C-alpha positions as CSV (number, residue, x, y, z in Angstrom):
1,M,-27.3,-11.3,19.5
2,R,-28.3,-14.1,17.2
3,D,-25.6,-15.5,15.0
4,D,-27.4,-15.0,11.6
5,F,-27.8,-12.5,8.8
6,I,-30.7,-10.0,8.7
7,L,-32.0,-8.7,5.3
8,T,-34.1,-5.6,4.9
9,S,-35.0,-4.0,1.7
10,K,-36.4,-0.7,0.3
11,I,-37.4,0.1,-3.3
12,F,-36.3,3.3,-4.9
13,F,-37.8,4.7,-8.1
14,A,-35.6,6.6,-10.6
15,M,-38.3,8.8,-12.1
16,S,-38.1,10.2,-15.6
17,E,-40.5,12.7,-17.1
18,E,-41.6,10.4,-19.9
19,N,-42.2,7.2,-18.0
20,K,-42.7,7.6,-14.3
21,E,-43.3,3.9,-13.3
22,S,-41.4,1.8,-15.8
23,P,-40.0,-1.4,-14.1
24,K,-36.7,-0.5,-15.8
25,N,-36.5,2.6,-13.5
26,K,-36.9,0.6,-10.2
27,I,-34.0,-0.5,-8.1
28,V,-34.1,-2.3,-4.7
29,F,-31.5,-1.7,-2.1
30,V,-31.1,-4.6,0.4
31,T,-29.3,-4.1,3.7
32,L,-27.4,-7.1,4.9
33,K,-26.9,-6.8,8.7
34,M,-24.1,-9.0,10.0
35,P,-24.2,-10.5,13.5
36,D,-21.5,-8.0,14.6
37,G,-23.8,-5.1,13.7
38,K,-22.0,-4.0,10.5
39,E,-24.3,-3.3,7.6
40,H,-23.8,-3.6,3.8
41,E,-26.2,-2.0,1.4
42,I,-26.5,-4.0,-1.9
43,P,-28.2,-2.6,-5.0
44,L,-30.5,-5.0,-6.9
45,P,-31.2,-3.9,-10.4
46,P,-34.3,-5.2,-12.2
47,K,-34.2,-8.6,-13.9
48,V,-36.5,-10.8,-15.9
49,F,-35.8,-14.4,-14.8
50,S,-35.8,-17.4,-17.1
51,S,-39.2,-18.3,-15.8
52,G,-40.5,-15.0,-17.2
53,R,-41.1,-13.5,-13.7
54,E,-40.0,-10.0,-13.1
55,G,-37.9,-9.1,-10.1
56,F,-34.5,-7.9,-8.9
57,Y,-31.2,-9.7,-8.6
58,A,-27.6,-9.2,-7.5
59,Q,-24.5,-11.3,-7.4
60,I,-22.3,-10.7,-4.3
61,P,-18.7,-11.5,-5.3
62,A,-17.1,-11.2,-1.9
63,L,-18.0,-10.1,1.6
64,V,-15.7,-10.5,4.6
65,Y,-17.0,-11.4,8.0
66,E,-14.7,-12.6,10.9
67,N,-11.8,-13.1,8.5
68,E,-13.9,-15.4,6.3
69,V,-14.9,-14.6,2.7
70,Y,-18.6,-15.1,1.7
71,G,-20.2,-14.8,-1.6
72,G,-23.8,-15.3,-2.8
73,Q,-26.7,-13.8,-4.6
74,I,-30.0,-12.2,-3.7
75,Q,-33.1,-12.6,-5.9
76,V,-36.5,-11.2,-5.3
77,W,-39.4,-11.8,-7.7
78,K,-43.0,-10.7,-8.1
79,K,-45.4,-13.4,-6.9
80,T,-48.1,-14.2,-9.5
81,P,-51.3,-16.1,-8.8
82,K,-51.4,-19.8,-9.9
83,E,-53.5,-20.6,-12.9
């Protein structure tokens, strides 16, 4: 097995009767798969970044792997065409 982290993601929509596709109702769940096979699902709520791009973001305060503590963040944004 390779000694790295694997990320997969899926987008879930929290539907409401009034507004079925508002970006505020989207949430992305990222699965962080560790080299030992353990998986951690991390929710990424929507975020508007300082650049103005829309996307999803989460801060990971602590994650233990092989008795070492890791932290980090995951950010995903919508690609926009260059002007």
